Every structure is written in C-alpha cells, then in structure tokens.
C-alpha positions as CSV (number, residue, x, y, z in Angstrom):
1,M,53.8,61.3,-8.5
2,S,55.4,59.7,-5.3
3,T,55.3,61.4,-2.2
4,G,58.0,61.1,0.5
5,Q,58.2,62.0,4.2
6,N,57.0,65.4,5.5
7,G,54.5,66.2,3.1
8,K,57.4,66.6,0.0
9,A,56.5,64.6,-3.6
10,N,59.7,62.9,-5.2
11,T,60.4,64.0,-9.1
12,G,62.7,63.0,-11.4
13,N,64.8,65.7,-10.8
14,G,64.8,66.1,-6.8
15,V,62.1,66.5,-4.0
16,V,59.3,69.3,-3.9
17,T,57.6,70.7,-1.0
18,L,54.1,70.6,-0.6
19,D,51.8,73.1,1.0
20,P,48.6,71.1,2.3
21,A,46.8,74.5,2.6
22,E,47.5,75.6,-0.9
23,Q,46.4,72.1,-2.1
24,L,43.4,71.8,-0.4
25,R,42.6,75.1,-1.4
26,K,42.9,74.1,-5.2
27,E,41.0,71.2,-4.9
28,T,38.1,72.7,-3.4
29,E,38.1,75.8,-5.4
30,I,35.0,76.7,-7.5
31,S,36.0,77.1,-10.8
32,D,33.6,77.1,-14.4
33,R,34.3,73.4,-14.2
34,D,32.0,73.2,-11.9
35,F,29.0,74.3,-13.8
36,Y,27.7,72.3,-16.4
37,A,25.5,73.1,-19.5
38,V,22.1,72.0,-20.5
39,Y,19.8,73.0,-23.2
40,D,16.4,74.3,-22.8
41,R,14.3,74.7,-25.7
42,R,12.6,77.8,-23.9
43,H,15.8,79.5,-22.9
44,G,18.3,78.0,-24.6
45,K,21.4,77.2,-23.1
46,R,22.1,77.4,-19.2
47,L,24.8,76.9,-16.7
48,I,23.5,74.7,-13.7
49,P,25.9,74.5,-10.5
50,S,27.0,71.2,-9.5
51,A,26.2,69.3,-6.2
52,R,29.8,70.5,-5.3
53,V,28.9,74.0,-6.0
54,Y,25.8,74.4,-4.0
55,N,27.7,72.5,-1.1
56,N,30.3,74.9,-1.2
57,W,27.7,77.8,-0.7
58,A,25.7,76.2,2.2
59,K,29.3,75.8,3.9
60,E,29.7,79.6,3.5
61,A,26.3,80.1,4.7
62,G,26.7,78.8,7.5
63,I,24.6,75.2,6.7
64,K,24.7,72.0,8.4
65,T,23.1,68.7,7.2
66,R,22.5,65.6,9.1
67,I,21.3,61.9,7.5
68,I,18.5,60.7,9.4
69,E,18.0,57.8,7.7
70,A,19.6,56.1,4.7
71,G,19.6,52.5,2.9
72,C,19.4,50.3,-0.2
73,D,17.9,47.0,-1.0
74,A,16.3,45.3,-3.9
75,D,13.4,47.3,-4.8
76,K,14.8,51.0,-4.1
77,A,16.9,53.2,-2.2
78,W,15.9,56.0,0.1
79,A,17.3,58.7,2.8
80,H,16.2,61.2,4.5
81,V,18.4,64.4,5.7
82,K,17.8,67.4,7.7
83,G,19.4,71.0,7.5
84,W,19.7,73.8,9.5
85,I,21.1,77.4,9.9
86,G,22.5,78.0,13.8
87,P,22.7,76.0,16.8
88,E,20.9,72.4,15.8
89,A,19.2,72.9,19.4
90,N,17.2,75.7,18.0
91,P,18.4,76.4,14.7
92,V,17.3,79.8,13.0
93,L,15.8,77.9,10.1
94,Q,15.4,74.2,9.2
95,R,14.3,71.8,6.6
96,E,14.3,68.4,5.5
97,A,14.0,66.5,2.3
98,R,13.1,62.8,1.4
99,V,14.6,61.4,-1.6
100,T,13.5,57.9,-2.9
101,I,14.6,56.0,-5.9
102,V,12.3,53.0,-7.0
103,W,14.7,50.5,-9.3
104,K,11.7,49.5,-11.1
105,T,10.8,53.2,-12.4
106,E,14.5,53.8,-13.4
107,C,14.3,50.6,-15.2
108,E,11.3,52.0,-17.5
109,D,12.7,55.3,-17.6
110,L,16.0,53.9,-18.9
111,I,14.2,52.0,-21.5
112,W,12.2,55.2,-22.8
113,N,15.2,56.8,-23.3
114,A,16.3,54.1,-25.3
115,I,13.4,53.8,-27.5
116,A,13.1,57.7,-28.0
117,P,14.4,59.1,-31.2
118,K,17.5,61.7,-30.3
119,T,17.3,65.1,-31.6
120,D,19.5,68.4,-31.9
121,H,18.9,71.6,-30.3
122,K,16.2,72.7,-33.1
123,G,13.9,69.3,-32.8
124,Q,15.2,67.5,-36.1
125,V,15.8,63.5,-35.5
126,V,19.4,62.7,-35.6
127,K,19.7,59.1,-35.0
128,A,16.3,56.7,-34.9
129,G,15.8,54.9,-31.3
130,K,16.2,51.4,-30.4
131,P,13.7,48.9,-31.6
132,Y,11.4,47.5,-29.3
133,T,7.9,45.8,-29.1
134,I,4.9,46.5,-26.3
135,G,4.5,43.8,-24.4
136,L,1.6,42.5,-22.1
137,D,1.8,44.7,-19.7
138,G,1.4,47.7,-21.9
139,Y,4.8,48.9,-21.8
140,P,7.6,48.6,-24.3
141,V,9.9,46.0,-24.7
142,L,13.5,46.4,-26.5
143,T,14.0,43.6,-28.6
144,E,17.4,43.5,-29.0
145,P,19.6,41.3,-26.5
146,N,22.6,44.0,-27.0
147,D,20.0,46.8,-25.9
148,Q,18.7,44.6,-23.0
149,L,22.2,44.0,-21.3
150,A,23.0,47.4,-21.8
151,I,19.9,48.6,-19.9
152,I,20.7,45.6,-17.5
153,Q,23.9,46.8,-17.2
154,Q,22.9,50.9,-16.5
155,L,20.6,49.8,-14.1
156,S,23.4,47.3,-11.6
157,R,25.4,51.1,-11.9
158,L,22.7,52.9,-10.5
159,K,21.8,50.0,-8.0
160,R,25.8,50.3,-7.1
161,F,25.7,53.7,-5.9
162,G,22.0,54.2,-5.0
163,E,22.0,54.9,-1.3
164,R,25.5,57.6,-1.8
165,T,23.1,59.4,-5.2
166,T,19.8,59.4,-2.6
167,V,21.8,60.6,0.1
168,T,23.5,63.4,-2.3
169,K,20.4,64.7,-4.0
170,A,18.7,64.8,-0.4
171,E,21.6,66.9,0.8
172,A,21.3,69.1,-2.5
173,I,17.7,69.5,-2.6
174,V,18.2,70.9,2.2
175,E,20.4,73.1,0.9
176,K,19.0,74.8,-2.1
177,K,15.7,75.2,0.1
178,L,17.9,76.8,3.1
179,L,19.9,79.0,0.5
180,G,16.4,80.2,-1.1
181,V,17.3,78.9,-4.4
182,E,15.2,76.5,-7.1
183,Y,15.4,73.3,-5.8
184,R,13.0,71.3,-8.0
185,E,14.6,69.0,-10.8
186,S,14.0,70.2,-14.7
187,E,11.7,67.6,-15.0
188,E,9.8,68.6,-12.4
189,I,9.2,72.3,-13.3
190,T,8.4,71.3,-16.8
191,H,5.6,68.7,-15.6
192,E,4.2,71.5,-13.7
193,Q,4.4,74.4,-16.3
194,R,2.6,71.9,-18.4
195,E,0.0,71.1,-15.7
196,T,-0.7,74.7,-15.1
197,E,-0.9,75.4,-18.8
198,A,-3.3,72.5,-19.2
199,V,-5.7,74.2,-16.6
200,A,-5.4,77.5,-17.8
201,A,-6.2,76.1,-21.5
202,A,-9.4,74.3,-19.9
203,N,-10.3,77.5,-18.4
204,G,-10.0,79.6,-21.5
205,E,-7.0,81.4,-20.4
206,T,-3.5,81.9,-21.2
207,V,-0.4,81.6,-19.3
208,Q,2.3,84.3,-19.5
209,E,5.6,82.7,-18.6
210,A,8.4,84.5,-17.3
211,A,11.2,85.6,-19.3
212,G,14.1,82.4,-17.9
213,S,17.7,83.5,-16.8
214,T,20.3,81.8,-18.6
215,A,22.1,80.6,-15.5
216,E,21.6,79.9,-12.1
217,R,22.7,82.2,-9.9
218,K,25.0,81.9,-6.5
219,P,22.6,83.2,-3.4
220,P,25.7,84.4,-1.0
221,A,28.6,85.7,-1.9
222,G,32.1,84.6,-1.1
223,N,34.8,82.2,-1.6
224,G,36.1,84.4,-4.8
225,A,34.1,82.4,-7.1
226,A,32.5,84.3,-10.3
227,A,28.8,83.1,-10.8
228,P,27.8,82.4,-14.3
229,M,26.8,85.3,-16.3
230,G,22.7,85.6,-17.3
231,D,19.8,87.6,-17.9
232,P,18.8,89.6,-14.5
233,P,16.7,88.1,-12.4
234,R,13.1,87.8,-12.3
235,P,11.3,89.9,-9.6
236,G,11.2,88.0,-6.3
237,S,14.1,85.6,-7.3
238,Q,16.4,86.8,-5.0
239,P,18.4,84.9,-2.4
240,L,15.8,85.3,0.8
241,N,19.3,84.4,3.1
242,T,18.6,87.1,5.9
243,V,16.0,86.0,8.8
244,V,14.2,88.2,11.0
245,E,11.6,87.5,13.6
246,I,8.6,89.7,14.1
247,N,6.1,89.0,16.8
248,G,7.5,85.4,17.1
249,K,7.2,84.6,13.8
250,R,10.7,84.1,11.5
251,L,10.1,85.4,8.1
252,R,13.5,85.0,5.4
253,T,14.5,88.3,3.7
254,A,16.4,89.3,1.0
255,G,17.7,92.0,3.6
256,I,14.8,93.9,4.7
257,Q,15.1,94.4,8.3
258,A,12.5,93.5,10.8
259,D,11.3,97.4,11.5
260,Q,11.0,98.0,7.7
261,L,8.8,95.3,7.4
262,E,6.4,96.5,9.9
263,A,6.3,99.9,8.7
264,I,5.4,98.6,5.2
265,W,3.1,96.6,6.9
266,A,1.8,99.9,8.8
267,A,1.9,101.8,5.8
268,A,-0.4,99.2,3.7
269,E,-3.0,99.3,6.7
270,R,-3.3,103.5,5.9
271,L,-3.0,103.5,2.0
272,G,-4.5,100.2,1.3
273,K,-2.6,97.2,-0.4
274,G,-2.9,98.7,-4.2
275,P,-0.8,101.9,-3.5
276,V,2.0,99.7,-1.8
277,A,2.4,96.9,-4.3
278,E,2.4,99.7,-7.2
279,V,5.4,100.8,-5.0
280,L,7.3,97.9,-4.7
281,K,6.8,96.7,-8.5
282,A,8.4,99.9,-8.9
283,F,11.5,98.5,-7.3
284,G,11.1,95.2,-9.1
285,V,9.8,93.2,-6.1
286,E,6.2,91.6,-6.0
287,K,6.5,90.9,-2.1
288,S,8.4,93.6,0.6
289,V,10.3,90.7,2.0
290,H,12.4,90.5,-1.5
291,L,13.3,93.9,-0.8
292,S,17.2,94.7,0.1
293,R,17.9,96.8,3.8
294,E,18.8,99.7,1.0
295,K,15.6,99.3,-1.5
296,A,13.7,99.1,2.0
297,G,14.8,102.3,3.0
298,Q,14.1,103.6,-0.9
299,V,10.7,102.1,-0.9
300,L,10.0,103.5,2.8
301,A,10.5,107.2,1.4
302,K,8.0,106.5,-1.1
303,L,5.4,105.4,1.0
304,N,6.1,108.3,3.5
305,E,5.7,111.1,0.6
306,R,2.1,109.9,0.4
307,L,1.1,109.3,3.8
308,S,2.3,112.8,4.0
309,R,-0.4,113.4,1.5
310,L,-3.0,112.3,3.8
311,R,-2.1,114.4,6.9
C-alpha cells in the first residue's frame, strides 16, 4: 500500500488516514505470537518469550543498556553490553554481559546437528542423519558435497549477522539478569544439571529435581500482555524487581521492605535460623528476600507470636 502526504495511505477506493501513534502501538504490542514453543523431554512443551518480549519488559522496568564493545572478524563475533536501573552515573542496580561466537565451534555444531538422527517427542528416530566419516583430527566430516555446501551456506549466514546476533544475545542476558529471571540457555542448564547428577552419582547420592514450569513468566506487570500460563512458580522463583538498601548494601527482593527484612533477621537471632526457615517454608519461600511486602507482614506476625512465648 502506497502512502501519500500527511500520513495518508492511498487505496484503490480512496485515501485512508493512518494514526502514527496507533500504528506504533500495534507494532510494539506483545501477543502470543511473540512466544515460541520448545519441547523439553523432562517438562514437555514450554512457551519461551522472544528477545522482543524481554526488551519490552525491560523498558517497562526502566532498564537501559549500552554497547561497550562489539565486532566481527574471520574467527569470531563478540559483544560486551552494560545495563542498569536508575541514573547511569549512580545506578540502583547494574549488570554486564559478554557474548562470543567462535565460527569454528559453530561449524562443528552444525555438523553434529546434521549427522544426528532426527527424533520425535517420544525419542523415536524419524529421519537418519547425514552420512559422514571421521577426519584426521577425530571430528566428523560430511561425505556428500551437497551437505558440505549446505554447512558452508549456513555458516556464511551466521557470519553475516554475527555482530548483531552477539549484541542481541548480550542485551537479552543483561535484561534478564536485571529482571531477575533465568538468563542461561537451555543447553547450558541441561549441561549443569548433568554435571550435578554426575557428581551426586559419584557420591552415592540422588538429585531431586524440582517440578519445572511449563512457561516463562513475565517479571513485571504491565503492557497489557497476558503472560503464558503454566504451573505455579517454584519457591524462590518470584521476580526480584524491588531494591532495598540496608547498612549501605543493596539487596534485590520480591517486594519485602528493608524494615521488614531487618525485623525477620532480628527474629532469627532470637529464635534461631531453624524456626524462621520453618515459617518461611510455610509461605512457599526459602529466603526472606523472596517474600512480597504483604507476605512479609504475615511472616512477621507468625514470628512475633513465637517471640511472645519466649517472654
């Protein structure tokens, strides 16, 4: 559709006036299409917010970012991004992230994905992997020329947008850190879980995994977008988007205020950590910073009851 003067769109039947503010609202509005589905063998289908969603949430939370360094060459692409809440000169909270993409590693990953058999959600093989042989360096090498060219084409496409990709990833990590949500990639989480399980097995122990959520939740409220539905969050997974200062030290909380924290800590000194931990557990959290302001008041009421019995 062509656009004439004064923001008017020319149609076959006449001229339609476009409202720039309404057009901007529609383009930036978050919808279900901005969440993509991934399948996790442990937790089933999960809805993951896109980078655009986190960027909108970050803006609502007053998060600002700045690119410190970014670039791309024949060996790698890299980015270093800083983010903060409050004035940059004296931020309330600040985080940084560095992302590097090494092309040799990316090429190896593309080859591994090509030779791996394709499976469905039940783990059944539905398509065989590409034919390969083992090279002199011990790594797989695709044997079909067309498969080799396909890898080169994919790698070339990755290089073309390498700097932009690393900047986007670094900004997303910074925003997630400041929003208080999980910022690791699924492969990184899986790798750490396997390491934990391996260490536990070596020590003759078992790892009891907490029930995973089927969706990533929106940390702050706002923007009129409905967060994807899922299981209730695990204890302590509430977004820590409130900052309090106690004795010169800044802490991130889920809403509990500084005076409430100090009162709970004082109760722990008199009652001991065990009784306080028991009360916190009854309210579904493991640490006092995970309490909302309202729940903190209820916790303090319970603790004051126990303190009154000591008098």
